N, C-alpha and C positions, 0 to 999 in steps of 0.2 A: 898678827898671824905669822908664825915662824916660817912657813914656806907658802908663798902666795900663788904658786903654780897649780892650776887645775887642769888635769889632763882631759881633753875632749875625746871621749870614747866613740869615735865615729866608725864603728865596725858593725857590719850587719849580723854577725853571728854572736850570740850571747856568750858562748863558751870562749870565743876568741877575746871578747871584750873583758871578761872576767880574768882570763889568764894574763892579759896585758896589764890590767890594773894591779893584779897581785905581784907581777914582776917588778913594777916600778914604784910600788906604794911607799917605799922608804925614801923616795926622792921627789915626791909631789905632795901638795897639801890637800888636794881634793880631786873629785871626779865629776866631769860635766857630761850629762846625758841630754842629748838633743831630741828634737821632734822625731827624727827618723827612728832612733832607738826606742822612744816611748811608744810610737805607733806599732812597732814590730814586736815589742816585748812587754809593754804595759807595766802594771804594778809589780807583777812577778819579776820582771827583769830588773826593775829598780831595787827590789828587795835583795835579789841575788848579788847585784853589784855592791849594795850597802854592806854585805857580809865581809867585804874586803876590809872594812873598818875605817874608811875615810869619809869626810863630809860629802854630801851629794848636792850638786848644782843641777836643777832641772831647768834646762834652757828651752822652755816651751813657747816663749814669745807669744803669750796669749793676747788676742786682739779680737774683741767682740763687744756686744752691748754689755753694760755694767753688770746686769744681773747674771748673765751667762758666765762672765769671767769670775764673778764672785762664787758661783756654783762650782766652777772648775777648781778654784783655789781650795774650797772646802773638801772637794773630792780627793785631793792629794794630801790632806792633813796626815793620813795614816803613813805616808811615805817619809814624813819628817825631813823634808829637804832643807838644806842650809840656805839655799838661794833659789829663787824662782824669777823668771823674766816675764814681763808683759811689754807690749809696744806702747811707747809714749804717745804715738799718734792716735791711740784709742781715745785720748782725751782725759781731762781731769777727773770727771765722775767715774770713769772706768778704773783709773788708777786708785782713786780713793777707796772704791769698793773692793778692789783686789787686795789692798793693804789691810783693810778692815777684816777681810775674810781669811787672811793668811794665818797659818798656825803659829803658835808661840815659838820663837827662835828662828823663824824663817825670814830672811831678808828678801824684800820684793824690790827688784831693780828694773828700770825701764830701758828698753832698747831705743836708742835715739836714731841712729842712722847705720844701716848695715855696712860692714867694712868691705863688702863686695860692690858698694855703690860709690860713684863719684858725682861731681857737680853736673855733668851732662845727664846722668840718670835722674838727678833731682829735677832738672828742667823738664825732662820728659814726663814727669809725674805732676807737673804744674807748680813746683816749688821754686821760687826765684831766690837768688842769692847763693852764697857759697856754702860749702859743707859745714864750715866752722860756725857760721851764723845759725844754721838749722839745728846743729847739736846744742848750741847754747840756749836757743829758744826752748827746745824740748827739755833740756836740763832744768831750766827755770820752772817749767810746767810740772815736771816730776817732783821737784822739791816742794812746790806749793801744794801738791797733792798728798804730801806726807810720806812719799816713798823713801826707802833707805839710800838709794843711789841710782846710778844709771850704767848702761853699757855704752861705751864709745871707743873710738879708735885711739891709738896712742898719739895721734896728731892733735887731739882735742883735750886729752885728759888734764894737761897742765893748766889750761885756761879754766876748765870746769872746776878743778880742785881749788883754784884761786878764788872762785866766787862761792863755793860750797865746801867750807873747810872741814866739816864733819861728815861729808858724804862718803858713800861706799862705791868705789868705781871699778867696774869690770872691764878689762881691755882684752879683746880677742884679736885675731888676725896677726899674731906675733910670729916673727921669723928671725932666725939667727942671721947674722950679716951675710953669710955665704950660702943661704938656703934659697931654694926656688920659691918665688912668691905665689905662683899658681893663680887661683881666681880671685885673690884678694887685691884690692887696689890701694888701700891706705894702711900700710904696715909699718911697724917699728920693731926694734929688738926688745926682748923682755927686760933687759937692764934699763934701757931708756924709758920704757913705760913705768917701771917701778920708781925710777928717780923722779919722774914727773907727777907721781901721786897715785898710781894705780894700786888698788887694794887687792885685786885678784888678776892674775895673768893667765889667760886661757891659751893653752898650747895643745895643738892636735897633731897634725901631720909631721912636724919636725921630730916628734917622739914616736907616734904610732906607725909611721912609714919608714922609720930609720932601720938600717940593717941590724943595728943593736939598740933596741929601745931603751934598755937600762943605761947604756953608756950615754945615749942622747939625753936622757933625763938628768943624769949626773952632771953632764956638761952644762946644761941650762941652769941647774941649781948652782953650779960653781960660779956662774956669771953674776949671781945675785948677792 
């Protein structure tokens, strides 16, 4: 992948999202559309963003019984996404069915632990142990289910890459060294994540909320 940066289009207005994508398309490798965007704009919105000409990452984080997730995967075939996310905590059967139902050319990757969570949050949900151990357990489960890879923070990607050599690893929650962290708790820089084995670098606010998004996208690209 020549440019591993996927811009997270976390904008409520479709016109604004399309304009931003068009502005920076020469300096990012793809576009990530999340649950908020999909609920607001549906298939039409995805088709409109796809007209920009970059690969689409549908970050839907599907998590339901296996049959329902498989049905959802089939329903988005027409959108031809390059990447779709499911939750690893949905279990092996759910992940197997999601992969089996995915369209040709679509990578299915499992979300392990949200980058907005830390170990205290894990404990409150009944999960004992550290964040690293939880990510490694779920990475093993995703690999055994036949998925293409996982989503994890930059703190875990090196270890996961070490045990899953041909995996596809998506790292969100990235910030430049001098950027505000916001609601993310486990963050690293894009360069560090790439060096540790990340396949895709998801960058949102450092570009979308910059005074000059094009300059911000160029600056991030230059660090890689």
